[in-house]
RODO-2510 file (C-alpha; in nm, 4 decimals, decimal comma):
residues 346
     n   res          X          Y          Z
     1     x    -1,3662     2,2446    -0,0719
     2     x    -1,4670     2,2999    -0,4317
     3     x    -1,8120     2,4325    -0,5168
     4     x    -1,9093     2,1009    -0,6764
     5     x    -1,8064     1,8999    -0,3710
     6     x    -1,9830     2,1440    -0,1378
     7     x    -2,3085     2,1174    -0,3305
     8     x    -2,2858     1,7368    -0,3359
     9     x    -2,2370     1,7263     0,0403
    10     x    -2,5471     1,9396     0,0986
    11     x    -2,7661     1,7143    -0,1165
    12     x    -2,6471     1,3821     0,0286
    13     x    -2,8314     1,1768     0,2879
    14     x    -2,8453     1,3333     0,6374
    15     x    -2,6223     1,0618     0,7835
    16     x    -2,3675     1,1268     0,5064
    17     x    -2,3650     1,4991     0,5846
    18     x    -2,3251     1,4226     0,9536
    19     x    -2,0131     1,2043     0,9218
    20     x    -1,8546     1,4355     0,6622
    21     x    -1,9099     1,7292     0,8943
    22     x    -1,7526     1,5378     1,1837
    23     x    -1,4577     1,4343     0,9661
    24     x    -1,4029     1,7903     0,8451
    25     x    -1,3790     1,9268     1,1975
    26     x    -1,1944     1,6344     1,3543
    27     x    -0,9533     1,5247     1,0812
    28     x    -0,9073     1,8244     0,8537
    29     x    -0,9089     2,0955     1,1167
    30     x    -0,7465     1,9118     1,4102
    31     x    -0,5609     1,6218     1,2474
    32     x    -0,7281     1,3622     1,4714
    33     x    -0,7902     1,0300     1,2889
    34     x    -1,1377     0,8816     1,2697
    35     x    -1,2060     0,5911     1,5057
    36     x    -1,3434     0,2563     1,3898
    37     x    -1,7089     0,3541     1,4330
    38     x    -1,6540     0,6745     1,2374
    39     x    -1,4581     0,4938     0,9648
    40     x    -1,7484     0,2525     0,9238
    41     x    -1,9884     0,5456     0,8866
    42     x    -1,7687     0,6827     0,6071
    43     x    -1,7543     0,3410     0,4394
    44     x    -2,1364     0,3339     0,4444
    45     x    -2,1858     0,6708     0,2743
    46     x    -2,3784     0,6723    -0,0507
    47     x    -2,2478     0,7178    -0,4043
    48     x    -2,4320     1,0516    -0,4025
    49     x    -2,1817     1,1803    -0,1452
    50     x    -1,8707     1,0257    -0,3030
    51     x    -1,7517     1,3461    -0,4718
    52     x    -1,7750     1,5362    -0,1447
    53     x    -1,5976     1,2565     0,0422
    54     x    -1,3100     1,2427    -0,2066
    55     x    -1,2797     1,6207    -0,1968
    56     x    -1,2521     1,6185     0,1812
    57     x    -0,9954     1,3368     0,1755
    58     x    -0,7874     1,5355    -0,0740
    59     x    -0,7988     1,8405     0,1513
    60     x    -0,6808     1,6260     0,4433
    61     x    -0,3947     1,4851     0,2354
    62     x    -0,2870     1,8336     0,1228
    63     x    -0,2990     1,9829     0,4731
    64     x    -0,1294     1,7038     0,6676
    65     x     0,0982     1,5471     0,4013
    66     x     0,1499     1,8202     0,1429
    67     x     0,1324     1,8088    -0,2373
    68     x     0,4303     1,5799    -0,3078
    69     x     0,3798     1,2262    -0,4395
    70     x     0,6317     0,9541    -0,3573
    71     x     0,7134     0,7238    -0,6492
    72     x     0,8493     0,3726    -0,5931
    73     x     0,9492     0,0708    -0,8004
    74     x     0,9577    -0,2874    -0,6756
    75     x     1,1354    -0,6048    -0,7824
    76     x     1,1222    -0,9617    -0,6594
    77     x     1,4594    -1,1097    -0,5663
    78     x     1,2937    -1,4494    -0,5101
    79     x     0,9693    -1,5283    -0,6908
    80     x     0,7326    -1,8238    -0,6405
    81     x     0,7620    -2,1367    -0,4289
    82     x     0,6493    -1,9666    -0,1074
    83     x     0,5456    -2,2164     0,1656
    84     x     0,2648    -1,9931     0,2971
    85     x    -0,0972    -2,0225     0,1813
    86     x    -0,2072    -1,6582     0,1422
    87     x    -0,5250    -1,7247    -0,0565
    88     x    -0,4818    -1,4260    -0,2886
    89     x    -0,1208    -1,4942    -0,3864
    90     x    -0,0033    -1,6774    -0,6975
    91     x     0,3442    -1,7196    -0,5466
    92     x     0,2290    -1,9818    -0,2959
    93     x     0,3802    -2,3215    -0,3596
    94     x     0,0558    -2,4776    -0,2330
    95     x    -0,1555    -2,3622    -0,5284
    96     x    -0,1596    -2,4428    -0,8989
    97     x    -0,0844    -2,0849    -1,0069
    98     x     0,1489    -2,0685    -1,3094
    99     x     0,4343    -1,8870    -1,1291
   100     x     0,7751    -2,0531    -1,1427
   101     x     1,0398    -2,0208    -0,8735
   102     x     1,3086    -1,7686    -0,9696
   103     x     1,6030    -1,5953    -0,8003
   104     x     1,7559    -1,2686    -0,9246
   105     x     2,1334    -1,2305    -0,9207
   106     x     2,3136    -0,9161    -0,8033
   107     x     2,3732    -0,7609    -1,1495
   108     x     2,0035    -0,8061    -1,2326
   109     x     1,9091    -0,6434    -0,9039
   110     x     2,1322    -0,3422    -0,9698
   111     x     1,9960    -0,3093    -1,3242
   112     x     1,6384    -0,3092    -1,1905
   113     x     1,7311    -0,0398    -0,9376
   114     x     1,8887     0,1735    -1,2127
   115     x     1,5771     0,1357    -1,4286
   116     x     1,3584     0,2326    -1,1341
   117     x     1,5683     0,5415    -1,0601
   118     x     1,5410     0,6431    -1,4256
   119     x     1,1629     0,6819    -1,3853
   120     x     1,2180     0,9441    -1,1154
   121     x     1,1376     0,7053    -0,8321
   122     x     1,3015     0,7774    -0,4969
   123     x     1,2640     0,4284    -0,3564
   124     x     1,3423     0,0755    -0,4722
   125     x     1,1885    -0,2132    -0,2801
   126     x     1,3360    -0,5648    -0,2835
   127     x     1,0713    -0,8311    -0,2250
   128     x     1,1006    -1,2055    -0,1629
   129     x     0,8255    -1,4682    -0,1629
   130     x     0,9208    -1,6384     0,1637
   131     x     0,7809    -1,6976     0,5104
   132     x     1,0906    -1,5218     0,6389
   133     x     1,4503    -1,4831     0,5197
   134     x     1,7066    -1,7621     0,5613
   135     x     2,0833    -1,7028     0,5704
   136     x     2,1144    -1,7374     0,1923
   137     x     1,8629    -1,4615     0,1378
   138     x     2,0139    -1,2358     0,4049
   139     x     2,3576    -1,2796     0,2448
   140     x     2,2199    -1,1940    -0,0987
   141     x     2,0418    -0,8913     0,0485
   142     x     2,3632    -0,7713     0,2105
   143     x     2,5559    -0,8005    -0,1163
   144     x     2,2720    -0,6661    -0,3282
   145     x     2,2022    -0,3594    -0,1152
   146     x     2,5725    -0,2707    -0,1075
   147     x     2,5926    -0,3012    -0,4869
   148     x     2,2805    -0,0887    -0,5387
   149     x     2,4033     0,1852    -0,3061
   150     x     2,7362     0,1922    -0,4908
   151     x     2,5648     0,2283    -0,8299
   152     x     2,2412     0,4234    -0,7805
   153     x     2,1248     0,7234    -0,5785
   154     x     1,8039     0,5700    -0,4469
   155     x     1,6579     0,4631    -0,1140
   156     x     1,6392     0,0848    -0,0653
   157     x     1,3435    -0,0803     0,1060
   158     x     1,2727    -0,4492     0,1647
   159     x     0,9875    -0,6955     0,2108
   160     x     1,1112    -1,0381     0,3187
   161     x     0,8332    -1,1787     0,5353
   162     x     0,8408    -1,2312     0,9101
   163     x     1,1637    -1,1403     1,0884
   164     x     1,3589    -1,2244     1,4022
   165     x     1,5096    -0,9435     1,6069
   166     x     1,8561    -1,0362     1,4782
   167     x     1,7346    -1,0053     1,1180
   168     x     1,5773    -0,6676     1,1926
   169     x     1,9141    -0,5521     1,3289
   170     x     2,0944    -0,6861     1,0183
   171     x     1,8630    -0,4935     0,7846
   172     x     1,9247    -0,1750     0,9812
   173     x     2,3014    -0,2309     0,9457
   174     x     2,2599    -0,2798     0,5686
   175     x     2,0990     0,0623     0,5399
   176     x     1,7444    -0,0509     0,4629
   177     x     1,5400     0,2593     0,5367
   178     x     1,1893     0,1125     0,5122
   179     x     1,0517    -0,2373     0,5647
   180     x     0,7229    -0,3606     0,4228
   181     x     0,5152    -0,6190     0,6047
   182     x     0,1432    -0,6003     0,5347
   183     x    -0,1304    -0,6908     0,7794
   184     x    -0,3275    -0,7852     0,4633
   185     x    -0,6648    -0,8183     0,6382
   186     x    -0,8473    -0,7312     0,9586
   187     x    -0,7718    -0,9516     1,2553
   188     x    -1,1244    -1,0979     1,2481
   189     x    -1,1007    -1,1861     0,8765
   190     x    -0,7373    -1,2993     0,8632
   191     x    -0,7999    -1,6744     0,9279
   192     x    -1,0064    -1,6835     0,6059
   193     x    -0,7117    -1,5426     0,4128
   194     x    -0,4096    -1,7249     0,5609
   195     x    -0,3846    -2,0410     0,7736
   196     x    -0,0081    -2,1041     0,7822
   197     x     0,0693    -1,8115     1,0121
   198     x    -0,1277    -1,5750     1,2313
   199     x    -0,2205    -1,2091     1,2236
   200     x    -0,0387    -1,1729     1,5560
   201     x     0,2870    -1,2955     1,3993
   202     x     0,2611    -1,0258     1,1359
   203     x     0,1882    -0,7626     1,4005
   204     x     0,4956    -0,8696     1,6005
   205     x     0,7273    -0,8194     1,3015
   206     x     0,5732    -0,4775     1,2398
   207     x     0,6355    -0,3715     1,5988
   208     x     1,0011    -0,4834     1,5844
   209     x     1,0538    -0,2887     1,2625
   210     x     0,8976     0,0250     1,4036
   211     x     1,1089     0,0014     1,7207
   212     x     1,4294    -0,0441     1,5156
   213     x     1,4223     0,3010     1,3584
   214     x     1,3448     0,1726     1,0089
   215     x     1,0320     0,3208     0,8590
   216     x     0,7395     0,0787     0,8697
   217     x     0,5418     0,0153     0,5527
   218     x     0,2317    -0,1856     0,6425
   219     x    -0,0576    -0,2193     0,4051
   220     x    -0,3470    -0,4383     0,3104
   221     x    -0,5513    -0,5984     0,0375
   222     x    -0,9208    -0,5161     0,0045
   223     x    -1,1895    -0,6817    -0,2028
   224     x    -1,1266    -1,0351    -0,0738
   225     x    -1,4830    -1,0900     0,0448
   226     x    -1,4459    -0,9042     0,3732
   227     x    -1,7434    -0,7128     0,5105
   228     x    -1,7475    -0,3348     0,5233
   229     x    -1,7238    -0,3686     0,9013
   230     x    -1,4041    -0,5704     0,8653
   231     x    -1,2651    -0,3116     0,6250
   232     x    -1,3251    -0,0427     0,8875
   233     x    -1,1676    -0,2689     1,1507
   234     x    -0,8585    -0,3048     0,9326
   235     x    -0,8233     0,0707     0,8828
   236     x    -0,8470     0,1245     1,2581
   237     x    -0,5886    -0,1465     1,3288
   238     x    -0,3484     0,0127     1,0821
   239     x    -0,4099     0,3440     1,2544
   240     x    -0,3187     0,1898     1,5908
   241     x     0,0039     0,0505     1,4425
   242     x     0,0983     0,3958     1,3081
   243     x     0,2992     0,2903     1,0006
   244     x     0,4868     0,5491     0,7970
   245     x     0,3302     0,4130     0,4795
   246     x     0,0213     0,2102     0,3888
   247     x     0,0153     0,0463     0,0436
   248     x    -0,3471    -0,0099    -0,0542
   249     x    -0,3937    -0,3140    -0,2798
   250     x    -0,7158    -0,4187    -0,4547
   251     x    -0,7686    -0,7868    -0,5239
   252     x    -0,6663    -0,8901    -0,8739
   253     x    -0,8005    -1,2499    -0,8702
   254     x    -0,5220    -1,4830    -0,9779
   255     x    -0,5934    -1,8148    -1,1540
   256     x    -0,5190    -2,1189    -0,9427
   257     x    -0,5599    -1,9423    -0,6074
   258     x    -0,8535    -1,9882    -0,3654
   259     x    -0,9601    -1,6288    -0,4397
   260     x    -0,9196    -1,6706    -0,8152
   261     x    -1,2934    -1,6556    -0,8877
   262     x    -1,3840    -1,3580    -0,6693
   263     x    -1,5279    -1,0551    -0,8521
   264     x    -1,3396    -0,7273    -0,8795
   265     x    -1,4283    -0,4612    -0,6266
   266     x    -1,6662    -0,1948    -0,7568
   267     x    -1,4766     0,1228    -0,8469
   268     x    -1,7018     0,3432    -0,6328
   269     x    -1,6388     0,1148    -0,3349
   270     x    -1,2651     0,1291    -0,3996
   271     x    -1,2674     0,5092    -0,4102
   272     x    -1,4734     0,5228    -0,0909
   273     x    -1,2186     0,2933     0,0728
   274     x    -0,9318     0,5199    -0,0343
   275     x    -1,1018     0,8223     0,1174
   276     x    -1,1891     0,6373     0,4379
   277     x    -0,8289     0,5208     0,4814
   278     x    -0,7060     0,8768     0,4355
   279     x    -0,9434     0,9986     0,7068
   280     x    -0,8240     0,7145     0,9325
   281     x    -0,4564     0,7897     0,8559
   282     x    -0,4301     1,1649     0,7913
   283     x    -0,0484     1,1908     0,8163
   284     x     0,0461     0,8570     0,6580
   285     x     0,1831     0,7943     0,3093
   286     x    -0,1095     0,6221     0,1352
   287     x     0,0227     0,4392    -0,1684
   288     x    -0,1511     0,3067    -0,4773
   289     x    -0,0424    -0,0575    -0,5071
   290     x    -0,1572    -0,3725    -0,6885
   291     x    -0,4943    -0,4102    -0,8588
   292     x    -0,5746    -0,0421    -0,9080
   293     x    -0,5446    -0,0695    -1,2860
   294     x    -0,8281    -0,3223    -1,3149
   295     x    -1,0402    -0,1951    -1,0266
   296     x    -1,0248     0,1768    -1,1042
   297     x    -0,9066     0,2188    -1,4627
   298     x    -0,7623     0,5491    -1,5867
   299     x    -1,0440     0,7734    -1,4623
   300     x    -1,0614     0,6094    -1,1211
   301     x    -0,6840     0,6277    -1,0838
   302     x    -0,7074     1,0037    -1,1362
   303     x    -0,9954     1,0322    -0,8880
   304     x    -0,8007     0,8409    -0,6234
   305     x    -0,5059     1,0788    -0,6589
   306     x    -0,7560     1,3576    -0,5907
   307     x    -0,9104     1,1594    -0,3052
   308     x    -0,6288     1,0932    -0,0594
   309     x    -0,3552     0,8956    -0,2396
   310     x    -0,0073     1,0514    -0,2185
   311     x     0,2275     0,7739    -0,3356
   312     x     0,2406     0,5374    -0,6330
   313     x     0,4144     0,2133    -0,7272
   314     x     0,5147     0,2556    -1,0901
   315     x     0,5692    -0,0224    -1,3413
   316     x     0,4882    -0,3875    -1,2865
   317     x     0,4142    -0,5647    -0,9600
   318     x     0,5487    -0,8983    -0,8421
   319     x     0,3427    -1,1304    -1,0645
   320     x     0,1004    -0,8915    -1,2374
   321     x     0,1382    -0,6089    -1,4879
   322     x     0,0970    -0,2475    -1,3858
   323     x     0,0572     0,0711    -1,5876
   324     x     0,3351     0,2070    -1,8036
   325     x     0,5413     0,4298    -1,5689
   326     x     0,5276     0,7098    -1,8273
   327     x     0,1463     0,7112    -1,8017
   328     x     0,1553     0,7559    -1,4243
   329     x     0,4238     1,0247    -1,4462
   330     x     0,2252     1,2071    -1,7154
   331     x    -0,0862     1,1914    -1,4968
   332     x     0,1025     1,3390    -1,2007
   333     x     0,2322     1,6169    -1,4238
   334     x    -0,1196     1,6844    -1,5556
   335     x    -0,2496     1,7073    -1,1977
   336     x     0,0450     1,9357    -1,1090
   337     x     0,1526     1,6986    -0,8320
   338     x     0,5285     1,7258    -0,7690
   339     x     0,7269     1,4043    -0,7302
   340     x     0,9093     1,3811    -0,3998
   341     x     1,2807     1,4373    -0,4537
   342     x     1,5327     1,1968    -0,3052
   343     x     1,7217     1,4794    -0,1335
   344     x     1,4144     1,5649     0,0722
   345     x     1,3803     1,2085     0,2008
   346     x     1,7374     1,1709     0,3281
***
């Protein structure tokens, strides 16, 4: 730990020093994740102890994950018109959000993959705004993945909603190496976020993916009005699921959605959440995802990379703008964080 972080820890509240001491011995030294009660204690630490907390989370990331940062680009093969009512999402066909329905063709998909690879990214994720894939989408995926693999040296991931076992098997046959299906929210909070499907349905898809041999990418969205207790519950549930990767999204309130008027999460709370998730998931890829630009800004983005984050989505998201990829790559270079090479992930 740096001298600054050490001094901050000693001057924090006694309860802050207690949980940081526990986390240092349990997570950093032994690699044992924090449980839900301990995660909640971390989430309740004061701003006075934030520097020490971020420093500890960075140490955990370096010891159990290493210095490399995984860079990924994403593209939507089918945008808008989704039948689900996820209250944060402007792609729902049930809301008045100004997102039109759009399908990408195969040449456009390959071009997007080539552009992503040109940034140095090792992974390209194909996303569709659907409840789950129909035969048309599965056919387009099959053709698109084959075309990408023929043209670009990049891993292909997918996020197509809830799956059947047959669809899981098809994606494995296509060569999809990682599948994203977010829990989004804690089980206790989920009914306030989505009503058209259940948390249990999401969990079932995640378990099938994990059992298939594909890597499981399962993340969440924070800042939707959940309590700090529910945020700790979510981190613990993700820990129980043991995903290979957790994308951490921060609510970017979208006009026309039920959550469109919610305030942005405070940056200090977002950084505390990053550190807490790292201590709950010491060996997991913890990826910066949507909303970080508004919630954290440039300085906060840097602090998060020094507080447990070890993967980044570069470029734009599905319906919102991200940072210029060159800015993120320059930041990683400035922090002397090597980008994970494709050869090491094969």
